[in-house]
N, C-alpha and C positions, 0 to 999 in steps of 0.2 A: 160695257162702256157706254155711257150716254153723254158724258161731258166732253165738249169739244170747243174749239175756236177756229172755224174754217172761214176763210174769205173765198168767195167765188168770183171768177173773172171770165169774160168772154172776149175774143178778138177775131177779126176776120181780115182776109187779104182783099176783100171787096168792101169798100167803105161806102155805105149809103150816105149820100149827102142831102137827100130830101125825099119826100114821098113820091116824087115824080120818077122814081126808078133810075135816077142818074147815079152811076157808080164810078168810082175812081179805083184803079188798081194800085195796090201798094199795101204796106204794113199799117195796121190800125193799132193804136195804143189799146191796151187792155181796158175794157169797160167793167168797172166794179159793179157786180150784181147784188151783193149782199153778204152778210155774215151769219153763220150758223153757230149757235152756242149749245144746243141740246139736240141729241138724236132721239126721236120718238121711239124708234125700234132700237133697242140696245144691241151693241156688238157683243156677242158671246163667243168666247173661244174655249176649246177643250184644253184642259190642263194636262201637263206632263207630270213627270215625277222628278225628284231631286236628281236622279241618275240619268234620266233620258228626257230629252225635250220632245215635244210633239208639234208638228206643223198644223196650223189650223187657219182657215180662211173664213172671214165673216163679212157680210155686206149689209148695207142699209141704204135707205133712200132719203133724199132731202127735198124740200120744197121751199122756194122763196116766193112769198106772196106777191110783192110788186118789185120784180127785178130791176135794179138800177135806180130806183127812186130813193130820194133822201127826204128828210122831214119836210122841207119847204120847196123841194125842186123835183119836178116830175120829168125833166128832160132826159134823164138816164133811162127811164122806163120807155120813153118814146124811141130812143136810140136802140134799145134792146129789141123792141118790136120790129124795127127795120133790119137789124143785124141778123135775126134768126131766119130771115128769108134766104140767106146765102150760107154756103158752107162756112163753118166757124170752128175755132178751138175753144174748148172749155177747160179752165184750170181751177182746181181746188187746192188751196194751200193753207196750212195751219197746223194745229196740234190736237191730238187726242189726249185726254187725261184719264188715267186709270189707277186703280189700287189693286195690289195683289191681295188675294184672299188671305187673311191672317192665319198662319199656321206655325206654331201653336197660337192660341188665341192671344195675340198681342196686336197693338195698333200697327198698321202698316202705312208706309209712306206713300204719298201721292206722286205718281210718275207721269211724265209727259213724253210723247213720241211725236216727232215731226212728220208731217204728211205733205206730199206735193204730188199731184196727179194731173196729167194733161191728156186730153182726148180730142179727136176730131169728130165733128157732128155734121152730117149731110142731111139737111131738112127735106130735100126732095126725095131721098130714098129711105130716110129714117135710120141710116147706118151710123153706128158709133164705133170709132176705131182708135186703138192705142197707138197706131202708127202716125205720130205727130212729127212733122219736120221741126225738130227742136233747134232753135238758133244757137249760135256759138255761146251766147250768154242768155240763159233762160231765167224766167221768174223762179224756177225751182233751185237755181244756183245762188240766188240772192242770200247772202249771209246775214242780212239785217234781222233783228229780232222779230219774231212773229207775235202779234197781239195775243195775250193770254198765256204765253209760255212761261 
């Protein structure tokens, strides 16, 4: 799988308000960092048979050139450079698009699978944790359509 449509967000409970290291405690709205449409390293899964399925795990890496920047506005990138100085939550939300290998040789249908993953990042220690304090209503629960699905 190489085709995707992932939106990447970051948020922090310590909201930098300026370069003077003044922070306010509280919830910060998610900062949109960018969208990923193509994975350079494809996700490859082992196939099972018709009678038995096989669990397979694949990983890939993503890189966003200028996180938070839009075409004519660089303030998101500036906020990101402040935000990453503090512990923050990273959210990847979107869809993966895949096609089953045709067997027998017939055209196969394009499928999509919804993905939403949240992780905590501590820049001082470099630790990444799946133990995210998920609020009662999280971005992963949002039933709104995801771009590209």
